[in-house]
C-alpha atoms as one frame of an Amber mdcrd trajectory, in Angstrom:
protein
  56.023  55.780  -6.897  52.327  56.590  -7.189  52.180  54.653 -10.449  53.654
  51.523  -8.777  51.199  51.856  -5.887  48.278  52.108  -8.313  49.457  48.995
 -10.175  49.820  47.049  -6.903  46.405  48.171  -5.754  44.816  47.150  -9.051
  46.597  43.768  -8.915  45.359  43.216  -5.356  41.791  44.033  -6.373  41.986
  41.544  -9.255  43.243  38.831  -6.890  40.467  39.646  -4.416  37.850  39.438
  -7.162  39.204  36.065  -8.359  39.182  34.768  -4.779  35.593  35.949  -4.231
  34.383  34.333  -7.463  36.148  31.062  -6.596  34.615  31.085  -3.124  31.131
  31.652  -4.506  31.601  28.845  -7.030  32.713  26.493  -4.257  29.736  27.370
  -2.075  27.295  26.964  -4.941  28.641  23.454  -5.595  28.180  22.557  -1.953
  24.549  23.749  -1.960  23.309  23.219  -5.540  19.623  23.715  -4.761  19.985
  27.034  -2.985  21.129  30.155  -4.793  23.372  32.653  -3.028  21.951  35.445
  -5.118  18.660  37.042  -4.271  16.008  36.636  -6.914  17.639  33.719  -8.780
  15.285  30.933  -7.709  13.930  30.258 -11.198  16.222  27.240 -11.654  15.125
  25.599  -8.407  12.437  22.963  -8.988   8.982  24.111  -7.954   7.032  20.967
  -8.871   3.717  20.851  -7.023   3.555  18.445  -4.123   0.796  15.881  -3.747
  -2.051  16.769  -1.435  -1.052  15.034   1.794  -4.251  15.715   3.689  -6.285
  12.851   5.169  -9.699  11.903   3.808 -12.909  12.070   5.833 -12.817   8.312
   6.448  -9.393   8.648   8.101 -10.639  11.223  10.622 -13.636   9.371  12.067
 -13.498   9.341  15.868 -13.274   5.894  17.455 -14.331   5.173  21.022 -14.038
   1.357  21.046 -10.986   0.036  22.874  -9.716  -3.455  21.995  -7.872  -5.658
  24.464  -4.351  -4.552  25.290  -1.411  -6.666  24.135  -0.871  -8.204  27.577
  -4.511  -9.359  27.826  -4.994 -10.489  24.226  -4.753 -14.190  23.361  -4.684
 -15.916  19.944  -7.863 -17.589  18.753  -8.135 -21.372  18.742  -9.635 -21.941
  15.322  -9.454 -25.393  13.789  -8.376 -26.237  10.280 -10.007 -24.712   7.218
 -12.109 -26.743   4.818 -10.306 -29.203   2.568 -11.232 -27.133  -0.495  -9.753
 -23.919   0.903  -6.616 -25.603   2.228  -5.989 -27.204  -1.176  -6.516 -23.882
  -2.944  -4.020 -22.257  -0.590  -1.506 -25.070  -1.081  -1.810 -24.804  -4.875
  -1.234 -21.053  -4.882   1.359 -20.275  -2.206   4.800 -19.067  -3.192   7.712
 -20.564  -1.288  10.528 -18.316  -0.134  13.462 -20.514   0.858  15.138 -18.663
   3.681  18.111 -19.760   5.775  15.839 -20.819   8.627  13.198 -22.743   6.710
  10.516 -21.959   4.160   8.038 -19.089   4.189   4.674 -19.670   2.506   3.437
 -16.467   0.850  -0.074 -16.147  -0.584  -1.032 -13.344  -2.953  -4.720 -12.911
  -2.275  -7.693 -10.637  -2.913 -11.324 -10.442  -1.812 -14.015  -9.555  -4.356
 -17.696  -9.804  -5.200 -19.391  -9.931  -8.598 -19.687  -6.161  -8.608 -15.886
  -5.993  -8.751 -15.510  -8.804 -11.304 -14.334  -6.537 -14.107 -11.670  -4.968
 -11.890 -10.634  -8.414 -10.673 -10.106  -9.592 -14.248  -8.077  -6.458 -14.972
  -6.026  -7.117 -11.818  -5.342 -10.658 -13.044  -4.397  -9.294 -16.479  -1.822
  -7.083 -14.766  -0.493 -10.145 -12.939  -0.002 -11.803 -16.329   1.849  -8.794
 -17.704   4.249  -8.874 -14.757   4.638 -12.661 -14.568   2.758 -12.949 -11.273
  -0.259 -14.919 -12.545   0.830 -18.471 -11.687   0.162 -18.174  -7.958  -2.743
 -16.119  -6.586  -6.062 -16.771  -4.866  -9.283 -14.757  -4.939 -11.730 -15.175
  -2.052 -15.182 -14.672  -3.547 -17.983 -13.063  -1.553 -20.746 -14.521  -3.747
 -21.348 -17.496  -6.035 -21.604 -15.251  -9.106 -17.987 -14.211  -8.625 -16.905
 -17.841  -8.391 -18.688 -18.615 -11.660 -17.145 -15.608 -13.396 -13.666 -16.729
 -12.385 -14.324 -20.257 -13.624 -15.741 -19.016 -16.931 -12.501 -17.135 -17.567
 -10.323 -20.139 -16.761  -9.374 -19.209 -13.202 -11.174 -21.997 -11.348  -7.981
 -23.002  -9.513  -7.543 -19.447  -8.293 -10.875 -18.858  -6.547 -12.691 -20.118
  -3.453 -15.978 -19.110  -1.882 -15.742 -17.435   1.514 -17.608 -19.600   4.061
 -20.724 -17.795   5.262 -19.794 -18.382   8.907 -16.774 -16.126   8.444 -18.963
 -13.076   7.813 -20.310 -10.899  10.615 -23.144  -9.557   8.426 -24.699 -10.144
   5.018 -22.810  -8.591   2.112 -23.957  -7.256  -1.236 -22.790  -8.832  -4.473
 -23.019  -5.502  -6.312 -20.316  -2.902  -6.874 -20.100  -0.660  -3.818 -18.816
   2.882  -4.447 -16.237   4.354  -2.108 -17.814   5.255   1.278 -21.295   4.096
   0.249 -23.455   2.187   2.764 -22.293  -1.153   1.390 -18.631  -0.155   1.119
 -17.687  -0.591   4.780 -18.988  -4.183   5.175 -17.003  -5.164   2.076 -13.787
  -3.747   3.530 -14.614  -5.491   6.807 -14.762  -8.848   5.023 -11.179  -8.410
   3.834  -9.945  -8.310   7.423 -11.981 -11.407   8.274 -10.339 -13.364   5.442
  -6.796 -12.217   6.198  -7.222 -12.986   9.895  -8.246 -16.568   9.103  -5.306
 -16.996   6.738  -2.799 -15.863   9.351  -3.847 -18.828  11.487  -2.836 -21.224
   8.677   0.822 -20.185   8.982   0.656 -18.259   5.717   2.265 -14.892   5.060
  -0.559 -12.918   3.471   0.241 -10.660   0.525  -3.028  -8.772   0.240  -4.111
  -6.641  -2.698  -7.304  -4.791  -3.541  -8.536  -5.616  -7.046  -8.595  -1.979
  -8.162  -4.810  -2.221  -8.087  -2.709  -2.785 -11.205   0.703  -4.454 -10.959
   3.176  -2.620 -13.187   6.598  -4.138 -12.473   7.826  -7.741 -12.853  10.213
  -7.017  -9.972   7.476  -6.324  -7.422   7.671  -9.713  -5.677  11.475  -9.704
  -5.419  11.412  -6.123  -4.166   8.865  -6.945  -1.473  10.879  -9.977  -0.352
  13.998  -7.841  -0.125  12.138  -5.225   1.891  10.517  -7.844   4.125  13.836
  -9.525   4.901  16.042  -6.437   5.119  15.419  -6.088   8.866  15.321  -9.060
  11.195  12.299  -7.755  13.122  10.047  -6.823  10.170   6.689  -8.612  10.254
   4.523  -6.292   8.158   4.842  -4.068   5.096   2.119  -1.478   4.555   1.491
   0.789   1.589   0.763   4.385   2.570  -2.145   6.777   2.291  -0.271   9.866
   3.453   3.494  10.060   3.858   4.560   8.534   7.185   1.146   9.238   8.734
  -1.626   6.912   7.536  -1.290   3.404   6.102  -3.372   2.182   3.172  -5.102
  -1.124   3.909  -5.485  -2.002   0.226  -1.988  -3.405  -0.224   0.195  -5.002
   2.427   2.110  -8.093   3.525   1.596  -9.687   6.943   3.574 -12.526   8.421
   1.586 -14.958  10.639   2.798 -13.494  13.929   0.854 -12.768  17.098   1.341
  -9.045  16.521  -0.411  -9.208  13.160  -3.139 -11.502  14.449  -3.829  -8.965
  17.183  -3.853  -6.060  14.698  -6.521  -7.825  12.639  -8.501  -8.942  15.689
  -8.474  -5.434  17.161  -9.455  -3.751  13.889 -12.333  -6.217  13.437 -13.488
  -5.542  16.999 -13.449  -1.791  16.335 -15.511  -2.120  13.156 -18.009  -4.410
  14.869 -18.314  -2.079  17.872 -18.683   1.059  15.738 -20.901  -0.540  13.066
 -23.753   1.962  13.472 -21.586   5.067  13.467 -22.068   7.753  10.796 -19.809
   8.306   8.944 -18.777   4.656   9.148 -15.506   3.282  10.470 -13.733   1.670
   7.528 -11.237  -1.158   7.700  -8.458   1.323   6.976  -9.510   3.687   9.755
  -9.761   0.790  12.221  -6.306  -0.495  11.295  -4.732   2.918  11.665  -6.351
   3.323  15.079  -4.779   0.033  16.207  -1.386   1.048  14.832  -1.539   4.291
  16.810  -0.928   2.253  19.968   2.007   0.245  18.600   5.718   0.927  18.427
   6.278   2.577  15.052   9.903   3.612  15.580  11.651   3.071  12.272  14.635
   1.452  13.993  12.815  -1.052  16.202   9.231  -1.462  14.955   7.917  -4.713
  13.495   6.102  -2.605  10.903   7.738  -1.018   7.855   6.262   1.255   5.195
   6.492   0.949   1.433   7.667   3.952  -0.574   4.611   5.997  -1.546   6.203
   6.894  -4.887   6.748   3.236  -5.828   3.365   2.110  -4.480   1.204   5.162
  -5.251  -2.499   5.615  -4.610  -4.850   7.166  -7.141  -4.438  10.762  -6.076
  -0.654  10.505  -6.174  -0.455   8.732  -9.546  -3.384  10.075 -11.567  -3.577
  13.615 -10.178   0.074  14.372  -9.378   1.875  12.202 -11.939   4.089  10.626
  -9.254   6.474   8.894  -9.765   6.475   9.163 -13.579   7.311  12.880 -13.567
  10.563  11.938 -11.856  11.425   9.389 -14.551  10.463   6.435 -12.342   8.165
   3.454 -12.894   5.928   2.383  -9.980   5.672  -1.198  -8.740   1.884  -0.938
  -8.772  -0.869   1.659  -9.031  -3.900   1.781  -6.732  -6.942   3.293  -8.445
  -8.559   4.516  -5.243  -9.863   8.055  -4.603 -12.150   7.484  -7.604 -15.912
   7.088  -7.393 -18.068   5.074  -9.762 -16.937   4.886 -13.381 -14.104   7.363
 -12.809 -12.005   4.502 -11.479 -12.164   2.620 -14.783 -11.904   5.799 -16.872
  -8.621   6.821 -15.274  -7.173   3.328 -15.603  -8.063   3.464 -19.303  -6.696
   6.986 -19.703  -3.334   5.992 -18.251  -3.065   2.743 -20.216  -3.692   0.479
 -17.230  -6.889  -1.188 -18.423  -5.967  -4.506 -20.035  -9.259  -6.302 -20.711
């Protein structure tokens, strides 16, 4: 009798052990990234995260207050010069939508000091099949001549002097130097004018390198995926600060007001130290808008697919995840370090 009881007890213990092991296996499959056993976290990925802290330029206090949406009115500018309108017409891309055509202009603003980066940007457009339609707005005559010398005369126009709010340097301006802020300001002035020509502006800084031939189709898909989307911004920090070096804006009143308000802020805070950059001004304007991901007119581009310099060069994102970015922005680099890192990572093509 005792022998049978011992056998039954042993059999029950075996069944209980099998049940416990099966239960643990089931739970581990349901939560693959979390171990149920203390001290077994070695297999869980511990890849370092990118520094998500804002830069000094993104923390500058702003006291200027632009007109509210209910008081703001569109500007009544006339037509652009014949030369500029022809250059736009020759370089716009046409997206044939169900409700008519959308004219999209890939554009950049540059001076002679950024000529080398501009030529590298254009080389990246060639590599990705984007070089047939683009337009560079030149700050100085030297930049116009450089573009023409390299065979890009149809892709450059001089910015009319009356568009500027102050005189600009034709030399390379390092990040956050005294001449850096006026250069960024000029980009807003150009984009604002273009929005009043019924053009969707696809803006890119020239220290950006296009890396995917699918970038245009992806952006169109993203732009048209929600009925209310009017703007796509690249990001500086995840879901917190936009990057003003790469974006798409449709010619809507909302976007015209964003540009107008950011220009007003930079003009009003022109003598502040540290200076108010175009990016800081834009983010300040966006702070007052509806940014709800379900209803906002503004959408954000994936930071991993559209990485800035710190994310790509310093943190190896997204390549460490086996992904290829759509473009790479070589910002967060001062002086020659910008070019050196582009060369180091095989993104310098000239």
